[in-house]
C-alpha positions in Angstrom: -32.6 62.0 102.1 -33.8 65.6 102.0 -31.7 67.0 104.9 -33.7 70.2 105.0 -36.6 68.2 106.2 -34.7 66.1 108.7 -35.3 67.1 112.3 -33.1 64.4 114.1 -30.5 62.1 113.0 -28.3 59.5 114.7 -24.8 58.7 113.6 -21.6 57.1 114.9 -19.1 59.6 116.2 -17.0 61.4 113.4 -13.3 60.6 112.8 -11.7 63.7 111.7 -8.4 62.8 110.0 -6.9 66.2 109.7 -6.9 68.7 112.6 -4.5 71.4 114.0 -4.7 71.6 117.7 -1.7 73.8 118.1 0.1 74.1 121.5 0.1 76.4 124.6 -2.9 78.5 125.3 -4.5 77.8 121.8 -4.3 74.1 122.4 -5.9 74.6 125.9 -8.9 76.4 124.3 -9.5 74.3 121.2 -9.0 70.7 122.4 -12.2 70.6 124.7 -14.2 71.7 121.6 -13.3 68.3 119.6 -16.2 66.3 121.0 -18.5 69.3 120.6 -18.2 68.9 116.9 -19.4 65.2 117.1 -15.7 63.9 116.8 -14.1 61.2 118.9 -11.1 60.4 117.0 -8.5 63.0 115.3 -5.2 62.7 113.3 -3.1 65.5 114.7 -0.9 67.6 112.5 2.7 68.0 113.8 3.5 71.5 112.6 4.2 73.1 116.0 7.1 75.2 116.9 9.5 73.5 116.8 7.9 70.8 114.6 7.3 67.4 116.0 10.2 65.3 114.5 10.8 62.6 117.1 8.8 59.9 118.5 9.4 61.3 122.1 8.0 64.6 121.1 5.0 63.0 119.5 4.2 61.0 122.6 4.7 64.0 124.8 2.3 66.0 122.7 -0.2 63.3 122.9 0.1 63.2 126.6 -0.7 67.0 126.8 -3.8 66.4 124.7 -5.0 63.5 126.7 -4.6 65.4 129.9 -7.1 68.2 128.4 -9.5 65.8 126.9 -9.1 62.0 127.7 -12.1 60.8 125.8 -10.7 61.6 122.3 -8.5 59.1 120.4 -5.4 61.1 119.2 -3.7 59.6 116.2 -0.2 61.3 116.1 2.1 62.2 113.4 5.8 63.2 112.7 6.9 66.1 110.6 9.0 65.0 107.6 12.4 66.4 108.2 16.1 64.9 107.6 16.0 63.7 111.2 13.1 61.4 110.4 15.2 58.4 109.3 14.2 54.8 108.6 15.2 53.9 112.2 12.9 56.7 113.5 10.1 55.3 111.4 10.6 51.8 112.9 10.6 53.4 116.3 7.4 55.2 115.4 5.6 52.1 114.2 6.4 50.3 117.5 5.0 53.4 119.5 1.8 53.6 117.5 2.5 56.7 115.6 0.0 56.8 112.7 1.7 58.9 110.0 4.2 61.4 108.7 3.2 64.7 107.3 5.0 66.2 104.3 5.1 70.0 104.0 6.8 71.9 101.1 9.1 74.4 102.6 7.4 77.8 103.4 3.9 77.2 101.9 1.7 77.3 105.0 1.8 77.8 108.7 4.9 76.6 110.4 6.3 74.9 107.3 9.7 76.6 107.3 11.3 73.3 108.3 9.5 71.5 105.4 11.1 69.6 102.4 12.7 71.3 99.5 13.9 70.2 96.0 13.4 66.7 94.8 12.0 65.1 98.1 11.1 61.8 96.3 14.7 60.9 96.0 15.9 62.8 99.1 13.7 60.8 101.4 13.5 57.6 99.5 14.9 55.4 102.4 12.4 57.1 104.8 9.4 56.3 102.4 10.6 52.8 102.0 10.6 52.3 105.6 7.2 53.8 105.9 6.0 51.2 103.3 7.5 48.3 105.3 6.0 49.6 108.6 2.6 50.7 107.4 3.0 54.3 108.3 0.7 56.7 106.2 2.2 59.6 104.3 0.1 62.7 104.6 0.9 65.2 101.8 0.3 68.9 101.5 0.2 68.8 97.7 1.8 72.1 96.5 4.8 73.0 94.5 6.6 76.0 96.2 7.3 79.0 94.1 4.8 78.1 91.4 1.9 80.4 90.4 -1.5 78.9 89.5 -3.2 80.0 86.4 -6.9 80.1 85.4 -6.8 76.7 84.0 -4.6 74.8 86.6 -4.3 74.9 90.4 -1.5 74.5 92.7 -2.7 71.0 93.6 -2.8 70.0 89.9 0.7 71.1 89.5 1.8 68.7 92.3 0.1 65.7 90.5 3.1 64.7 88.5 5.2 64.5 91.8 2.4 62.4 93.5 2.3 60.1 90.4 6.0 59.6 90.6 6.0 59.0 94.4 3.3 56.3 93.9 5.2 54.6 91.1 8.3 54.5 93.2 6.7 53.3 96.4 3.5 51.5 95.2 2.8 50.0 98.7 3.1 53.4 100.5 -0.4 54.5 101.7 -0.8 58.2 100.9 -3.4 60.5 101.7 -4.0 64.1 100.5 -3.8 66.9 103.2 -7.5 67.1 103.8 -7.6 70.7 102.7 -10.0 69.7 100.0 -12.6 68.5 102.6 -12.3 72.0 104.3 -13.4 73.6 101.0 -16.5 71.5 101.3 -17.2 73.0 104.7 -16.7 76.6 103.7 -18.3 76.3 100.4 -18.0 79.8 98.7 -15.7 81.3 101.2 -13.1 83.8 99.9 -10.2 85.5 101.8 -11.4 88.9 100.5 -14.9 88.4 101.9 -14.2 86.5 105.1 -10.8 86.0 106.5 -12.2 83.0 108.6 -12.8 81.2 105.2 -9.3 81.7 104.0 -7.1 78.7 103.4 -4.3 77.5 101.1 -3.4 76.5 98.4 -5.5 79.0 96.5 -7.5 79.5 94.4 -10.6 77.2 94.9 -13.3 77.3 92.2 -17.0 76.3 92.3 -16.2 73.3 90.1 -13.7 72.1 92.8 -16.5 72.6 95.5 -19.0 70.8 93.4 -16.8 67.8 92.8 -16.0 67.5 96.5 -19.5 67.5 97.5 -20.3 64.7 95.0 -17.3 62.8 96.4 -18.8 63.1 99.9 -22.0 61.4 98.8 -20.2 58.8 96.3 -19.8 56.0 98.9 -16.3 55.7 97.6 -14.0 54.6 100.6 -11.1 56.6 99.0 -12.8 59.7 100.2 -13.2 60.5 104.0 -13.3 63.3 106.3 -10.5 65.7 107.5 -11.7 69.2 108.5 -8.2 70.8 108.5 -9.6 72.8 111.3 -6.7 75.3 111.9 -7.2 77.9 114.7 -5.6 81.3 114.7 -6.1 84.1 117.3 -8.7 86.4 116.4 -6.4 89.4 116.5 -4.2 88.0 113.7 -7.2 87.0 111.6 -8.3 90.7 111.7 -4.8 91.9 110.6 -2.8 92.0 107.5 -1.8 89.7 106.0 -4.4 87.3 107.0 -2.9 83.9 108.2 -4.3 80.9 106.3 -6.5 78.5 108.3 -10.2 77.9 108.9 -11.3 77.0 112.4 -14.4 74.7 112.3 -13.6 72.2 115.2 -16.7 72.9 117.4 -19.0 72.3 114.5 -17.1 69.8 112.4 -19.9 67.2 112.0 -22.7 69.9 111.7 -20.9 71.9 109.0 -20.6 68.8 106.8 -24.4 68.2 107.2 -25.0 72.0 106.4 -22.8 71.8 103.3 -24.9 68.8 102.1 -28.1 70.5 102.8 -27.2 73.6 100.9 -25.8 71.5 98.1 -29.0 69.7 97.6 -30.9 72.8 97.7 -28.8 74.3 94.9 -28.9 71.1 92.8 -25.2 70.5 93.0 -26.0 66.9 94.4 -29.2 64.8 94.2 -31.0 64.2 97.5 -31.0 60.6 96.7 -27.3 60.5 97.0 -27.5 61.9 100.6 -28.1 58.5 102.4 -27.4 57.6 106.0 -24.8 55.0 104.7 -22.9 57.7 102.6 -23.0 60.1 105.4 -21.6 57.5 107.9 -19.1 56.1 105.4 -17.6 59.5 104.8 -17.7 60.9 108.3 -16.9 57.9 110.3 -16.2 54.6 108.6 -13.9 55.0 105.7 -11.3 57.0 107.6 -11.0 54.5 110.6 -10.7 51.8 107.8 -7.9 53.6 106.2 -5.9 53.8 109.4 -6.7 50.2 110.4 -8.9 51.3 113.3 -11.9 49.5 114.6 -15.0 50.5 112.7 -18.2 51.8 114.5 -20.9 49.4 115.3 -24.7 49.7 115.9 -23.9 48.9 119.7 -21.2 51.4 120.1 -21.2 55.1 120.9 -23.5 57.5 118.9 -24.1 61.0 118.3 -27.5 62.8 117.8 -28.2 65.8 115.8 -31.4 67.8 116.2 -32.8 71.0 114.8 -33.2 73.4 117.6 -32.5 76.7 115.8 -28.8 76.8 117.0 -26.4 79.1 115.1 -22.7 79.2 115.1 -21.1 82.0 117.3 -18.5 84.4 116.0 -15.8 82.9 118.2 -14.7 80.9 121.3 -12.7 82.5 124.0 -10.6 81.6 127.0 -12.2 82.2 130.5 -9.9 85.1 131.4 -10.6 86.9 128.1 -7.0 86.9 126.7 -7.6 84.5 123.8 -10.4 84.5 121.1 -10.6 82.4 118.0 -13.1 83.1 115.2 -15.2 80.4 113.9 -15.9 80.0 110.2 -19.6 80.4 108.9 -20.6 82.2 112.2 -24.4 83.0 112.1 -25.2 79.9 110.2 -28.1 77.8 111.5 -27.0 74.2 112.2 -28.1 71.2 113.8 -27.4 70.9 117.7 -25.3 67.9 118.7 -24.8 65.7 121.6 -23.1 62.5 122.4 -25.3 59.6 123.4 -25.2 55.9 123.8 -26.5 53.5 121.4 
């Protein structure tokens, strides 16, 4: 499919399996924009202040989100911490908690309470319980205190640990953090050029971007969408140092389509690889399948995207003007989107 020549496209709603919805005023502003980006299901990160380390806290957080936007399915998670014991995992499974997020200590926003040292051994009983109860482990794959080189990235330095984790717990369902999918969205973003395209771990290369774009169109169910949309108040993004996090929630689906369109124009991927089936698989089907959710059907809800000349605004803001959040790729022309019945 040559997306540049497509004027209208219907898809099942997107499942965004990595979002940061924050809390307080930021949460109140961001959550209503989930569906605007064509999304009806989100996997919610637990790195709040304080972090979400109990089932009760996760369920309370979910109730706040549902009160703001009840038409979204929120998959909740716990923050890996010494208090997340095998008993807590069993309780989480009964309560429908979908996953546990692992943050190495101090590597990103609100990760000060994350794991340190040899977490594979330290949390072995918890990982074993997660295997038993089918709870997904979501990883921020980075080794704290290491420095990347021209030939190896922070994610690559983490791979031996990931391999050991997989060997020790072969039935544990593991997913990477989703930050790689965000790199697809922002394409050539660099923190020195645009603070709204700055994420961690760094650096990202054009080869990384190209590999990710090809993965999106591969039809391989191991790859599915997680925007890692991460809002920060605009005032902090304009300061020094710039906090890591790319906010894309209002245009999540549209930005993926834009990335694919630009990639075909640059010859990174062949337009024959950009099929309706591959787009639907990556955006909607494979993520739901991994989390054992019902898959979309032709008789179910749909989203429709259409070319109207809409462009991404610079920011979204609260009604009273006290909070503003910048959006990545502002000024880009994208598909307009609406939710529609099949």
